[in-house]
N, C-alpha and C positions, 0 to 999 in steps of 0.2 A: 451562558455558554451557547455557542451557535449550534444549529441542528447538525451540521456536518461534523463538527468536533465531537458532539455527543455520539454520533454514529461510529466515529473512530474509537472512542472510549469503549463502546459496547463491543466492537470488533476485537480490540485488544483484550478485553475482559474474557471473551470467549476463548481466545488463544491461551491466555494464562490459565484459565480453568482447565482446558484440555491438557496443558503441560503440568498441572498440579499433581497428577498421579505419577509417582516415581517410575513406574514401568512405561507409561506413555512417554515420559521425558526421556527415558533410556532409548526407546525406539526412535524418537525424533533425533536425538543426538547421534545415534548409530547411523541414521540416514545422512545427517550432515557430514559425518566423518568418512563415510564410504562412497558418497555420491556427489557428483558435480550437480549443483542445484539446477533443476529443470531438465536434467538428462536422466532418462529411465534406462537402467541396465539391470543385470542380475547379480545376486550373491552366488558365488561358486562354492569354494571349499571353506572359506572363512569370512568373517565379517570384515577383516582387515583387507580383503581383496579390493582391487581397484574397481571392481564392478559390483552392482547391487540392484535390486532390492525387491525380490519376490516376497510377498506377505508371509508365506510359510517359512522363509529363512530368517526373517527379522527377529523372531523370538527364540531362535535355535538354542541358545545357552542361557536364556532367562528363566527357564523352568515354568513357563506359562503355556497352558494348553492352546492349541491353534484357534479354537473358537473365541477365546479371550483376546488373543492377538488380533484377530479379525475385528472384534468389537473396538479395541483400542485404535486400530488403524482408521476405522470408520469415524471415530470421534475426532481424531487428528485431521482427517479430511474435512469433516463438517465445520471445524474451526478455521479452515482455510490454511492450515499449516503444511499440508502435503497434497500432492496430486496422485491420482490412481488411474491406471489404465489396464484393461483386460487384454491379455495376449493369449488367446486360446483358453486353456484351463488355468493359467496363471494370472494373478493380479499383481501388477508391478507398481511400485511406489517411487515417488521422487519428491524432493523438497521443492516447494513452490518458491522460485527465486524472488518474486515480488514480495513474498512474506518475509524473507530474510532482510530485504532492503527496508521494509516497513518497520520490522522489529529494531533494526539498527538505528533507524531514524527516531523511533520512539524513545530509545535509551539515550540518544545523543542530545535530544532537545530538552 
């Protein structure tokens, strides 16, 4: 197996590891459903809102304490699944569009 292919396998393994936790997967799917990939916005009153994704709002109805949500978000970011950006006291999240393209390509080939 080529060195580049091996790196890709490792990258996808890290992504799948991060998504193997049901709550991290729920957070990732929530970001996909409420956000345009690569665009950072805010969740207002509900998750179904057109806008999203402040860290504090992502776990709103999941029954998870904020510190655990922050930890899950960090793991998703480290796996390359999401982007994070600090806006004052808020940390905003978005789906990394290149990640969705890579995942689609992985499952298509």
